[in-house]
N, C-alpha and C positions, 0 to 999 in steps of 0.2 A: 503496501502501503507504502501511499505517499504522500511525506510527514505532513501537506497542508493541510490545516485544521481543518478550512472552508470548505472542504470536498466531503464529498459521501459515498462509501462505500457500496457500489451496488454490484454484487449478483453480471456480474462478463461473460458465464457457460464454460469455464474453467481456462481463459485467457484471462491477462493481465487488465490494470485497467488503464485506459486511456489516458496521454498524454494533455494538461492542462490544455488550451487550446488562449493561444496568445490575446491580450483584452485587444480590439478595432480601437484604435484610438479614430477620435472625430475629427472630419474636418473643416473647420470653422469658413466657413466664409468672410471672403474678403469685401464680397459689394453684400449691402443690404435684403438689395429685391433678389439674390439667391435662397437667403437666409430664409431655413422650412417652418412656418409656426405651427408649432402645437396644440392644439384645442387644453383652453385653459378650464381648472375645474366646470366655473362657473358655464362654459358654454357646455361644457360634457354632460351637468346637472338639471340641463332644459334642456340637450335632443331625449329627440324624439324612435324608439323605436318603431318597424315597420310593425311586430307585433302590438303592442299598444296605443299606435293610432289604429285599427281593425276593428277592437278591444273598444276604446273611443267612439269608433264611427258604429261600434254594433250596438252600446247603450242608447244616443244618443237620434239613433231610424227607430229605435225599439217605445223611446218615451214618443217619440213623431206620430208614431203610430196610434198608441194608447190613447194620444193626444186624441189623434184621429177617430179611431173610434167612439169615443165620449160623444164630440161633434153628433156625430152622425147616427149618434142613438137619443139625443136632443132633439134632434130635428123630425125623428119618425114618429114620437112620440105624442106628436101634439093630435 
């Protein structure tokens, strides 16, 4: 095993542990226009997944159908 304390021993089917890959250094762009903007925590907290959007639209559609049915019953009950 490696003397590194940050590695976890993983079974390797009888083979020795793999060497630790060298960390990749991030290139800092010289031009600010080339910099990639990562979304902030606020952007991620406001993001809506397609599943959440579908559930929300389903709820809105069911409420609209319930209101339409109630309005139809009032008109035909006169």
